[in-house]
N, C-alpha and C positions, 0 to 999 in steps of 0.2 A: 397268264396274260391273255389267253383266249377268252376267259370269262370277262375280263376287263374290256376287251375289244368288243365283245358282244354287247356289253352294257352300254358302251359309248355309241355303238352303232344304232342301238334302239333309240337313243336320245337324239340322233340325227346329226352328229358332228364327229369330226376326227378326235382322236385322243389328245389330251393337252400336251403330252410329250412329243408326239409326231408333229403337231402344229408348231411347237417351239423349235424343233430341229430344222423344219423347213424355213422358218424365219431366219435362223442362223445362217443357212446356206445362201439365201438371197442377200443377206447382209455382207457375207464374205465376197461375193462377186462385185457388189458395189464398192466395197472397201478397197478392192484392188485398184480401182480407178483413182483413188485418193492416196494411194501408198506413196510415201516420200522416199524416193530413191531406192525402192526395194528394201527398205529397212524394216518393214512390218509395222511402221508407225505413221501417224497422220498429224499434220499441223493443227494446233488448237483452233486457229482462226478459220480453218476450212470445215470444222465440224458442223456448223449450222447448215452449209450446203449439202454435206453428207447426209444429215438427218432428213433434209427436205427430199432428197433422192430416194430415201427409204420410205417416203410416203407419210412422214410425220409433219407436224406443224412447225413453222419457223421458230415460234416462241419456245417450243420444246428443245429445238437445236441450240438456241442461245442459252437456255438454262443448262444443258449438258456441257456446253463449252465453258460456261461460267464456273460450274462445279469442278471441271477438270483443269482449268487454267491455274488454280491455286494463287489468285491475286496477281497474275502475270508472271509468276515464277516458272511456269511449265510451258514449253513451246511444243513438244512432241508427246504423244500418248499412244498406247497400244490399242489394238483392236479389242482385246478383252475388256479393257477399262472403259472404252466407249460403250460397249454392249451393257456392261453392268450399270453404268451411270444412266444410260437410256432407260433401262428397266426400272431403276429406282425412281426416276422422274415420272415415268408413265404411271407407276403404281401409286405414287403420291397424288397424282391428278385424277385418279379414277373416282368416279362418283358412285354413290350407293344406288342400288336398283330402286325403282319406284315402289313406294309403300313401305320401305325399310327405314327405320329410325336409327341414327348413329348413337350407340350407347357404349359405355366402357367395356361391356362384354364383347360387342362386335369389334372394337378396336383391339382388344386382346386376342381375339380369334385371328384377325388379320396379321398381327405381329407374329403369332405362333406359326401360322401357315407360311408366311414369308421366310421365317427362320428355317422351317423344315425343308422348304423347297431349295433354299440356298445350300443347306447341308447335303441334300440328296444330289445336287448338281456339282458339288465340290466348290461352291462359290462362297467360301467362308472368308471372313475379314482377315486381312493380313495381320498376323500377331506381331506385337511389339517385343523384340528380342532384347533382353537386358543381359549385360555381361555380369556374370556371377563368378566370384573367385572360387567359392566352395559350394557344393551342393548342400541344400538344407538337410538337417538331420531328420530322422524318422519322426522324432517327437514333434518338431516344429512343423513338419509337413502334415502330420495328422491333425494338429490344431488348426492349421490353415484350411485343410479340407473340411473340418467340422464347421468352421465359421462360414465358408462358402456354401456348404450344404444348408446351414441354418438360414442364411440370407436368401438362398435360392428357393427354399420351401416355405418362407414366411408368407402368411396370408395377408393380402392387401385389401384396403377399403375399396368398395366398388365406385366411390365418388372421386376421392383424391388420389387413389392408387398408392397410398402410403401404408406402411406396415401397421397392423392392428395390435391393440393391447387388450388388457382385461377390462377396459372401460367401454368396449364396443357394444353395439346394439345388433341383435339378431333380427333381420327383417322377417316379417311374418309370411314368408312365401313357402315355408316347408322344406327348403333346400339347404338351410343352414348358412345362407349368405349373411355376412356381417358388414357393418358400416361403423365409422367413428360416430360418437354421440353428437358432436357439432355438425358433422356432415348430414346425419339423419334429420336434425332439426332444420337445417338449411334446405334439404331436399323436400321435406314435408311443407315447410313454409312457402317455398317457391311454387310448388304444385298447387297448393291451396289458394295462392294469390292470382293464378291465371284466370282471366275472365272466361265465362262460358260461351258457347257458340252463338247464343242469342244476345251477346254483348252485355249480359248481366254480370255483375261482379261475382268473384268467387267467394268462398267462405271467409277468406282473409283479405284485407286490403293490402296493397303493395307497401304502403307506408308502415303498416303493422309488421309485415314480414321482414322489412329492412331493419326495424328497430327492436325486434322482440328479444334479441340477445340469445344467451344459452343457459339461462338460469331456470329456476322452478317456475317463474312467471311465464316463461316461454312455453314450458310444457303445459301449463294450465290454459294458455291461450290456444294452443293446438288442440287440446282436448275439447274445449268449447266449440272450436270451428269444425271439428270432425263428428259432432254429435249426430247431425243429419246431413249426410253427404249425398249430393246429386250423383246420378249414375255416370254422368260424363266425368266428374271429378274423381270418382272411384276408379274408373278405367285408367285415368292418368297416374294413379298411385300404384302402378305395377312395379315389381322389383327391378332395380336398375341393372341387375345381372341376368336373371333368367326370364324377365318380363312376365312373371306370374302375377295374376290379379291380386288386388288387395282383398283379404279374407272378409267374408260376411260376419255379421255380429254373432250368429249362432256357431260359427266355426272357431273364431278367436275373438273374445270380447275386447272392446276398446279399453276397458279398465285395466285388463291385464297388460296391454301394450303400454299404456301410460305408466303403470307400475314399473315396467322394465326400463322405460326412459328415466324415471326418477331415480331408480337404483343406479343407473349409469352416472347420473349427475352426482349422487352421493359418493360413488367411487372416485370420481374426478376430484371432488372437494377433499376427500381423504388423502389423495395423492398430493394435492397442493399443500395441505396442512403438514404432511410429512416433509415436503421440500422446505417449507417455511421453518419447521423445527430444526432441520439440518442447518439452514442458513443462520438461524439465531444461535445455534450451538457453535457454529464456526466463528461468528462475530464475537461471541462471548469469550471464546478461547483466545482470540487475538486482540481483545480490548485492552487498550493501554490505560492503566490506572495510576500512572505516575502523577505526582502533585503538580509538576510544571505543565504537563499536558492538560490536566484538569483545569488549571488556571487559564490556559490558552483557549480551551473550549468555552469557558465561561465568559471570557472577554469578548470572544467572537459572537457568542449568543446575545450578549448585551448590546453589541453594536448593530446587529442585524434585526433582532426580534424585539418586539415590545413584550417582555416576559409577563407583564401584568395585565395583558389585554383580556385574556379569557383562560380559565382553568378547565382541565379535562373533567374534574369532578363536578363542576357546575354544568358542563355541556352534556355529559352523559347522564341522562335522567334514569337510565336503567342499565345495569351491567349484569350479564348472564353469568352467575357464579358457577354454573355447571361446566362452563367451557374453560377448563384449566389452562389450555394453551394460550388463549387470548389474555388471560390474567397474567401469565408468566411473561408474555411479550410486553404488556403494559408496564409491569414492574421493571423489566429489564431496560425499557426505553425511558423509564422515569417519566411517564406520560402525564406530567402535571400541566402541560401546555397542549392545546389542540393541534398545534403544528406537528407534534409528535404522534398524536392519534391519527391524523390524516396521512402520515407517512407510513402507517402500518400496511395499508392495502389501497388499491384503487377505489374500491367501493366506499371506504371511509373518506377518501379524498373527495369523491363526488358528493357525498353527503355533507361534508363540512364546508365546502367552498362553492360559491356562486359568483361568476364574473370577477374572479380574483379577490373576492371578499368573503369573510367568514360568516357562515350561517349559524349565528350564536343566539340561543334563546335568552341566556343570562350573561350580561356583559359587565365586566369589572375592569375599568381602565383608569390610567393615571391622568390622562388629558382628554379633552373632547376631540382633539386631532386624531388620537388613536381610534376612537369610535368611528369618526367620519371616514377615515381612510381605509379601515380594515374590516368594518362590520357591515353585513348586509341588513339594512334596516327593516325590511318587511317581515323578518322572522324574530325580531327582538321582542322579548317580553319584559325584561327588567334591565335597567341601566344604572350603574354606579360609577360616578366620576369622583375619584379620591386622589388628590395629589400626593398623599403619603405613600402611594404605591409607586411613585416615580423613581426610575433608576437614574444613575449618574449621567447617562448620555442623553436623557430626554430634556427637551426645552419646555418652557411654560406655554401658556395660551396667549394668542394674539387676537387682534380685532378681526383679521381674515378668518381665523378659526371659528369665531363666533358666527360669522355669516354662513360659512359652509356647514357648520354644525346645525344651524337653524334649518337649512334645507334638508339635511339628513333627518332631523327630528320630525319635520313635517311629513315625511314619507314613512315614518315608523308608526303606522296606524294601529298596530296591535300592542303597543306599549301599555303595560299595566302599572309599572312602577318607574319613577324617575327620581334619582338621588344624585344631586350635584353638590359636593361638599368643598368648602374652602377654595373655590375657584376664582375668587375676587371678581364675580360676574358684574357687579355694579361699575367697576372701572372700565371693563371692556364693552359693556352694553348698558349705558346709563338709562335707568328707568325700566330695564328688562324688556324693552320693546320687541327685539328679535325673538327672545325666548317666549314671550307671551303669545306672539302671533303664530309661532310654530308648534306650540304644545298640542299633542294629539289627545284631545279630550274625549274622544269617542268611548274609550275603554279605560282611561286613566283612573287608577284607584289610589295610588300613593304618590305624593309630591313632597320631596324633601329638598329644600334649597338653603340649608343651614350654612352659616359662616361665609356669606357671599357679599356682605355689606349692602344689602338691599335697603332702599329707602321707601318713603311713602308713595312715590311715583311708581316704583316697581310693584308694590302691593296693589295699587289701584289697577295697573295694567293686567296683573295676574288675575285679579277678581273679575275684570271685564272679559278676559279670555275664557275663564272657566265657566262663566254664565252664558257663553254663546249658545250652548246646547243645554236644554233643560229636560228633565231634572239633572242636577249636577251629580255625576257618578263618583266623584272623589270621596274617599273614605278617610284618608289620613293626610293632613296638611301640617307640615313642619317647617317653620321659618326661624329657627334658633340662630342666635349670634348675628343679628342684623341691626339696622337702625330704624326700625319701624316705630312710629309714635301712634297716638290715638287717631290721627287722621287716616293713616293707612289701615289701622285696625278696624276702623268703621267700614271701610270699603270691603274688607275681607269678611266681616260679620254678615254682609248681605248674602253670602253663600249659604249660611245656616238658616236664613229666613225662608228660602224657597220651599214650596210644598214638595215633598218627596226627597229632600236633601239627605244625603247618606253620610255626611261628614260626622265621624264619631271621635276623632282625635285631633286636637288643636295644640300645636307646639310653638310657643312664643318665648322660650327661655332666653334671657339675656338680650332684651330689646329695651325700648324706652317708652313703655306703655303708660306707667303711672296710674294714679287714682282715677283719672278721667276715663281710661279704657275700661276699668272695672264697672263704672257707671254705664258706659255704652253696652257692655256685655249684659249686665242685668236688665237693661231696658230692651235690648234687641232679642234676647233669648229667654225672656221670662216665661217659664212653663205655664203659668196661669194665663198669660196673655196670648201665647201662640198655640197652647194645647199640645206641645210636643216636648216632653221632658227628656226624651231619649237623645236629643241633640246636644246634651251637656255631658256626654260620657267621659271624655278624657280632656283635661285642661292642664297645661304646663305654663305657669305664669311666674316662674322663678326669675330672680334678678331683674326686676322691672320697676324698682323703687315704689312699690305699693305700700301705703301706710294705713293709718286709721280710717280715712275716708273711703279708701278702696275696700277695706274689710266691711265697713257698713254697707256698701253697695252690694257686696257679694253675699250678704246674709240670706236673701230670698232664694238664691240659686245654688248655693254650695251644697245644700242638702239633696239636690237632684243630680249632682255630679257623681260619677263612679270613681274617678281619680282626680284629686285636687292637689296640685303641687304649687305651693306658695312660699317655699323656702327661699332663703337668701334675700328676703325683703325686710325692711325695718318695720315689722308689724307692731312690736312692743306688746306690753301687757294689755293695753286697751284694745288693740286690734285682735289679739288672741281671744279676749273675752267676747268680742263681737262675733267672731267666727264660731265660737263654741255654741252660741245661740242658734246657729243655722244648721247644725249637724242633723243629717237625716238618714233614713234607712237605705238609700241608694249608694251611700259612700262605701267604697272598697279600700281605697288608699288615701291617707291624709298625710301629706308631706309638709312639715313645718320646720325643717332643719335650718339652723342658723337664722332664725327669725326674731331674735332678741326677746324671747319669751322668758318670763320670770315666774315667781310663785303665784301671783294673782291669775295669770293666764292659765297656768296648769291646774290650779284649783277649779277654775271654771270649766276647763276641758274634762277634768275628772268627774264633775257632777253631770255633764251632758253626754259623756261617752256612751252611756246605755241607750241613747237615742239612735246611735249608729250601730244598729243590731247586726249588720252584715259586714262590719269593718274587718279587713284582713291584715293591713299594715298600718302601723302608727309610727311615724318617723319624726323624732324630736331631738335629734343629736345637735350638739353645738349651741345650746341655749344656756340660760341661767337658772335651771331648775334646781330647787333645793329639796331637803328631806320631806317637807310637808307636801310639796307638789308631786314628788314621786309617789308618796303614799296615796294621794288623791287619785292619781292616774291608775295605780294598782287596784284600788277599790273599784274604779270605773270599768277597767277592762276585764275584771272578773266576771262580769255579766255578759261578755261577748264570746260566745262559743266558737265563732268563725275566725277569731284572731289568730294569726300565724307568725307575726313578726312585730316586735317592739324594739325601737332603737333609742336608747337613752345615753349613748356614748358621748363623751366630750362635755358632760355636765359635771364639772369638778365640784360643784357645791353639794352634790348628793352625799358624798363621803360615807364614813362608817355608819353614821346615824341613819342616813337614807337607806343603806343596804339592810340595816336591822328592820326598818319599817317595811321594806319590800318583802323580806323573808317572813314577816308576820302575816302578810297577805297571801303568800305563796300557796298554802294549803287549799285556798279557795279557787285556785286557777285550775280549770279542768280542760284547757285547750290541748290539742295534740294533732299534728306536730306543732311545736312552738319554739321560736327562736328569740332569745332575750339578749340584746347587745348592751353590755355594761362596761365597755372599754373606756379607760381614762375618766373614771368617775371618782377617784380618790379612795377606792376601797382598799382596806388593809387586811392583815391576817385575821384579826378578830372578826371582821365582817365575813370573811371567807369561811371561817370555822363555823359560824352560826348558819351560814348558807348550806354547808355540808351537813350539819346536824339536822336541819329541816328536811333536806333531801333524803337522809337516812330514815327519818320518821315518816315522811310522805314520799314513798318511792315513785320515781318517774321513768323507770327503765321500760324500754319497749314502746314508748309513746312518742319518740322522735323529738325529744327536747334537746336544745343546745343553749348553753349560757356562755357568752364570750366575756372574758375578763382580761383582755390584753391591756398592756400599759398601765397596770395597777401594781402597787408594791406588795405583791402576794408571792409567797414561796412557790416553787415549782411543785412541791409535794402536795400542797393544798389544791393547786390547779388540776393536778393529775387525779387526786381523789375525787374532786367534783366531776371530772370527766368520767371516772369509773362509775360513779353513782348514776350517771345519765346514759352511758354507753355500755352495752353488754359485751362488746368485743375487746374491752380494755383488760389486759392481762395483769395478774398480781405481781409478776416479776418486774413489770414496768415501775410499779410503786416502790418495790425494794431497791431497784437501781437508782431511782430518784432520791430515796432516803439516804443511800450511801454517798451520793454526791453532796 
């Protein structure tokens, strides 16, 4: 004690204990004046006056009285309680000395000092005494002591004062002080966002610090901001516990610090994945698979969600196959709908939804109402409206839906593909005026408005809309199953006349074009006149009542087409002969199915086939081809090495004689792979036997040949034998089993 007295005397003041005892004696003398009837207690309402007499402020006295009153339930209090409360109030109002900054470390030091002083003076808190019937056993007591000991000795974060885990970050101060990973990011971000003394901004903007989050992007942002630190900012980055300076680059490199931050983030993600796996396992264990529950879930889903709005497979352009946990979650959730995908985690929900609308690049919906109400238009790349996807609870399209959809479509500036099928658009929007005005033509490449009842007015409006911006970027135009005549067809042909036009595919199946439209086509897109034969790539003119005059008009241009589909038109032998005169080297697919062709037309085609040297598909099913015509065709396609598919099915006049003539020409066919369709041609067993004999003599194994003989009076054994001669994987036991049958 003498040493302690000497030390305090050198500092120029009495010892803290002597000063404290003197204060207690003076308080006792003043307290005697306010003693209530010698009971050793004082009334609570007189405590402010008592505190003022002690030389304290009136506000302090009122605060002491407030704390001791217990919301008015206490009227008298003891001397010791007044002293203890006064001490607590004064300590809570003490200010820090000048130049000292309040940190979690100084707060902890104050709390520990106050606790030790109370313990040394015997001023411990009054314990809560609980009535216990039996004392705890030694085992229970030891466990409780172990838990208390663990909680008492657990290391806490210097920022939030919560317990630390294995995902904590070691501050580079050299003292081993640790912080939570999110607390460290928040601490660094807030320090870096403080402006400098010359009012210049810090390395980070305040907006960046508030929105940087806790992911890897936040770590990268901090790393960039800390590349070249000012001396003032470096001083602020001292340890929140020991106030040690931020290390220099030669002491601890910034890269090593950022590596530690990223490893903390990886540990946090691993813990979250573990929790997610446990949750999925728990849900899987309690999942109710009863049939009635499944029906209830399905009915509820149909009533709430448009199940056909958008699929997860079309939304997710890339799925990381290495992440098995994500795949298991998707399979368990049956994530065929994006709603299920967005429910997996918050990040997926942020990525999938914008302003309560789905950010979907590829949309497949049953009605335009679904796309309007549920899809964010700015990110849509392709749109398919197909009423066949409609569920039982969905209604059709109305006039108001057309207006709202037109506004939605006008804002979808990134659309590349628009497909609206069987929506009866002409009834809701006569002349397709709303649709034409709202079409996003900046990037549109594919436009398919099939089965909508469009008329010539609609075709004219669409042509005017697509030519607003030149050159026309459209590549595929499909208007099948409508009511377009040569008038509307003439308006649309203007799209192909423009210099730089990119339209390569024209689809007009099942309209009312007639022979006059063929004349317009030949005149508008004549390669010799416009010097651009590549604008005749793909043409589908099936079911348009095209006859002999139309065939005559198409003779100059059909040779420049790559795909010519003229089936389901009454061409006749005369029309077929005319088309045969126009075959050229550009033709890849010639479709003349159900075109009323007979022997004369096929004889002419057989003679001219060698002119189509690059032909790949010859489709002639459903005509009146006889044996002589089949032989002429076989002689003609023997010269075309690129041929891959010939369809003669449905020509019952070919019969056995025609099959014999075809087999005579078969050794000269050197194509491969090659598919020959001979279904429903009247071939019998004798013809099949000769076909098998030719294949045995001229093997075609390993060359990808297929001969189709369905709906012919041929035994199963012969069909299987022909398959065996063409396919290497046909087993002998299959033939034996067929023979037993």
